[in-house]
C-alpha positions, 0 to 999 in steps of 0.5 A, a space after each residue: 472627584 464628586 463629578 456626579 455634580 455634572 449630572 446636574 448641569 443643564 444640556 441640550 443635544 445638537 448637530 454641529 456641522 462643519 466642512 473641509 476640501 468640499 467635504 462635509 461631516 457632522 456630529 452629536 454635541 451636548 456642551 454648548 451654550 451662549 456666551 454673549 448676546 452683543 455680539 452674538 456669540 456661542 461655544 461648543 466642545 469638540 473632541 479632538 479625535 472626531 472628524 468635525 474637529 479637523 473640519 472646524 480647525 480648518 474652515 474656521 466655521 460651524 453650524 448648530 442644528 438644535 434638535 427636537 424632543 421627538 428626534 428618533 434614537 436611530 438619527 441620533 445615532 447616526 450622528 452620535 455613534 458612527 464616524 464620517 471617516 467611514 461614511 457619509 452621514 448625510 446620505 438621505 438626511 435632509 439638510 441645506 448648504 448654509 450662508 457660510 457654506 457649512 452644511 445645516 441640518 434641517 431634519 428633526 431640527 427646531 432652529 439652527 445656527 450658523 458661526 464663525 470661529 473667533 477663538 479656541 481654548 485647549 482642554 485637553 482631550 477636547 477643544 471649545 470653539 467660540 463662534 460669532 453667530 451670523 446667521 440664525 433661524 427657527 424652523 418650529 416650535 417643537 420643544 427641544 430635546 434636553 440631555 436629561 430627557 435623552 437620558 431619562 426617558 430615551 434612555 440614551 447614552 453617551 460615546 466615549 468621546 463625549 464630554 459627558 462620558 462616564 464609566 457606567 456603573 455595574 448592576 446586579 444581575 436579575 432573575 428576568 430575562 436579562 438585559 444586553 447593553 452595546 458595547 460600542 454605544 450604550 444602548 441597552 436591549 430590554 426583552 421587556 420593551 423589545 425593539 418596535 422599530 424593528 418589529 420586536 415584540 415585548 417579551 423577546 429575549 436577546 437571545 431569540 432576536 434574529 441573527 440579522 438584528 442590530 442595535 437600533 442607535 449604532 447599528 452594531 451586531 449582536 455580538 458586540 452586546 454583553 449581558 447587563 451586569 
């Protein structure tokens, strides 16, 4: 179908927050854009299987936290690869209750927006929610995290519920210490780089990682990793 052309589209990375019956949740999204300036309107694509989707449909409002380029992968993993059905994603996270009552993530954010839903479009697996902007503030002047930077520099992947998800291409095996891929979030453990955040030195093969080592993005254990290729 030629969907590889989609990779040339420009995206950012955002935390979308909403609430339902006093409960809050949030998720990473990248398919978001400004629709009009008068009235100021934005639109975001959310997977129907995600908890945030049901929260937005119930409350008819959502927040957008625009992430900084320096946002760590562990933070992206928290909101992008874990489910609010099983945990409180906001525990230990710097956020506030916005003007509309929705949770607004401030941690690693350079700006935020609050919107009230004015319409929605059913797109099969996803719903596009259009929202009139009711609040918005710039928090700092750090560069925003783009999806291109996330993929090419941070080596991040898309979860299967993301609009940009595509099946990974098979790669030939190398004679060097093999890389291992997390089957949950797509994170690749590269022995050449190690895992500095977990004090794993470069040159450490996957087979020599401590048994309690977990994926730095989604928290999956070693059993959820497959050898690349």
